[in-house]
Structures are given as C-alpha cells and as structure tokens.
C-alpha positions, 0 to 999 in steps of 0.5 A: 394664535400661539404655537402651543406644541409641547416641548419633548426631549429626544430621550422622552420620545422613545420610552420603553414600557416598564419591566412589569408592563413588558412582563404582562405583555409577554404573558398576554401574547402567550394567551395565559390566563389572568390568574397566571399573569397575576401570579407571575407579576406577584413573584416578579415584584417580590423578587425585585423587592427582595433584592432592594429594587435592583433591576433583574437585568443586573442580577443572575443565578446567584440572586435567584438562588438567594431568593429561592433559599429565602423562601425555603428556609425563612418563609417555609413555603411548600414545594409547589409554591417554591416551584412557582416562584 
C-alpha cells in the first residue's frame, strides 16, 4: 500500500485564524451576547470595506476618523449609531 500522506508546506502548518474569526473569539472569551458579537463584526466588516479591504493593522487614527466622519456627514447616522461604530 502506498504512503498517502498529504504534502503540507511549512507556511501552511501555522495558519493564524482570519481577522474576523479572531474578533469573534475575543468577544466570546468576554462572554458578550451573540447580538453584540454580530454588531461588532458588522462594523468591523464595514470599516474594512470602506478602506478598500485594507487590513486594520495597516491603519490608524486617521482612517478611523475618516470612517466616522463618513458615517456622520454622508450617511447621517444618529449619535448612538456613531458611538457604536
């Protein structure tokens, strides 16, 4: 019988979870509600998409301010939504 062990490259052995999976894990570790988790993931996705799918680690305060300004000035969100975002 042949040895059918799949070929695994070294870079594939240590895969970090995706960013949103890490976020979900962190929220669950803090015992937040499922609805809170959904809201956090929603805003994180929107923020990432707003900035052309850039990774948040590459961004800083200027990008956060740009996103919040967009929500206030273009989308006309209420204060509670702005604070949540």
